[in-house]
N, C-alpha and C positions, 0 to 999 in steps of 0.2 A: 498973431502968433501969441502964444501962452509965455510968462515967464514969471518966477518966483525965486527968492532968496530963502535957503534955509541955513539957519544958525544952530550948528554942530559944539557942543560942549561937552569937555569932559566929566564924566561921574566920580564923585571923589567917594573912596570906600568906606565904608561904616569902621569906626574904631572900635578894635579890639576891648573885650571887656578887661578891666584892670581887677589884679588882687592886691591892692594898696595895703589892706589891713593886714594881710597873710605875709605880705613881705618884710611890712615892718616887723611884726611879731618873730618871724624866722629871725631876722635880722639881729634884733634885741637879744631873743635868747641864746643864740648862737655865741654872742658876743661874751655873754652874763656866764655860758657854761664853761666857755674854753679860759675864762680869765678866773674863776673861782678852781678851775683846775690846776691852771700855772699855777697860783697861790698853795694849793694844797701840797703840790710837789716839793715846793720850794720849802716849804713848811716842815716837811717829812724827811728832808734832806740830812739834817744834822743828827738823827734817831737810826739813819740807815746806814752811818758810819760808826765804826766802834772808836771809844777813846780810850781804850787801855793799851798799855803801851806793848804788850806782847802781839797784839792783834793789829798794828798799823800797817799799811799799806806801802809798798814801794813800788813808786810811778818813776819809769825812764824818762827822764827831759826829751830825750829824741823821740819816743813815741809820742808822748803830749804834745812835742812841736809838730807833729805830722798829722795828731787829731785837730790842732788847731788849725792847720793848714786847709786840712779836709773841709771843716766848718765855715773857713773864711769862703771858701769857693762855692759850698751851697749857699750860704747868703749873699754871695753877689748875684748868682742865679736866679734864686728867690725874690730879691728886691727887684733887678730887671723885670723879672715874670710881673708879678705883681702891678708894678708900675705901668708895663704893658698893658694889662690887663683892665686897669682902673681908665687909661688913656681910649681903649677900643669902645670899652661898656658906655662910657661917658659922652664917646662920639654915636655910638649906634642906638642906646637908650635913653641917654639925658640921666643926669643926675637923679639918684633914689636911695631907697633903703639899702641896696647893695653896697652901699659906701662905708656902711658900718662895719662887716668883717672885712671887707677888704684893709680897710686902714689900721684895723686891728692887728690884722696878721702882719702887715708894715712894719707896726710897732714892734711887733714880736721878733721881727728879723733884726730891725736896727739896734736892740737892745744887745741881743745874741752877737750882732757883728761887733759893737761897742764892748762888750764884756769880753768876746775872743781877741780883738787887739791888744786890749789892755794885760790880757794872761799871755799872749804870745811875746809882746814887746816889752814889757815892763816884770812880769812876775818869773817868767822862764829864764829869764837873762840875770836875776839874781840866785839861780839856784846852782846845785852841782848837777852832775851826771844824773844821780837819782835824788829823789826826796820822799819824804813821807807823810800819807796823807791820814788824819783822822777827822774827827769832829770838833778837836779843839786845835788841830795842828794842820797848818797850810790847808784849811778847810775851804778855802778860796776854789781850789781848784775841784773840789767835789761838788759847790754851789755851781759853777761853770759847766759841770757834765750834767748836773739836771736842768739847766737852764737849756744847754744845746738840744738835748733831745725832747725837752718839753715845747721850745718855742718852733722848734722844726717843723715835729707832729701837728701841734695845735694848731701853727699857721698854714699848713697844708688843710689842714680841715676846713678852717676859715676860708680859704681859697677856693676850694669846693662847693661852699655854699651858692655864690652867685651862679657858677656853671650848673648844677643842678636846677636852680631856678629857670634860668634859662630853658636845659632839656627839658622840663615840665611844663614849659608853656606860660609859667605865671611871668616870667621876666619877657617882654615881648621887645623886638628891633622897632624901630621908628620906619613906618613908611617912607619910601622915597619920596621927596621933596616934588609936587607937582612943578611942571614947566610953568613959568608963568609967559603963557603966550595968548594972545586975543583970540577970541573965538573963532571959529573957519566958517567962512561964508560959502556957501556953495549954492554958484546960480543956475537954475534948472529953466531950459527952454525946452518947450513943447511945440512940436511942428502945429501948422495948422489943420483943421481937418481937411479931407477932400473935400471938392465941389463936386456934387452931384447934379449934372445938367436937367433941367425940366423934360418930361416927356414930348414928343411933339405932339402939335394938336392934330385931332381927328379931320381929315380930309371932309369937305363939304358935302353936304347930300343933295342931289339933283334929282330935280321931282322926275317921277314915272310919268311919260307919254301914252297914253292908252290909243291905241288907232283901231277905230271900229270901221269893220266892212260894212260895205252897204247890204242891205239884205236882198237878194234875187227878188225880181219881182215874175210871179208866175205870170203866163200869158192867157191862163183861164181866167183872172181875175181882172176885172177890168171896172 
């Protein structure tokens, strides 16, 4: 009986190609570009509001409070979604360059949240039913409008960066961890080959006896 042992081991998949340089370049450029645009919008806020007394804009307090409540809801949802995306990517991909745009977006949302809470529960409560806004008077509300629109739009752009990298295949999910199992041993038993009986020996040869008949004797020969 023949027997043998075959050891079976799982083959490890080859790691996918990495785009480390491209990921870091896209992350840094996106953060710098969005930060530059955010500062530019803030700097242009004062010039976009008139400082002349005849052109002052009257803002209703109730309308402004509703706008703040809406922004607070958006900030709450955006912060929760950003934290969830960071947690999921950190678990499925691991730490990497994608954290830069996500942290920058989270910072924008927190700045907007703090500014909105201050405006909602500090600025508005000291105002009447309506208040005037210009570049020199109650400009805090004008800066809040710019901060709200810029932070939400640029924050969503930064959130889209790792999602696009994941869709393009630059950001790859980690392969599932292999199970820590010992190699599988398979014992193979082969049946013995069939026994072939030897052919029977040939029968012994018998000598052939020749019977000679006596020659007849003629009577004429004596």
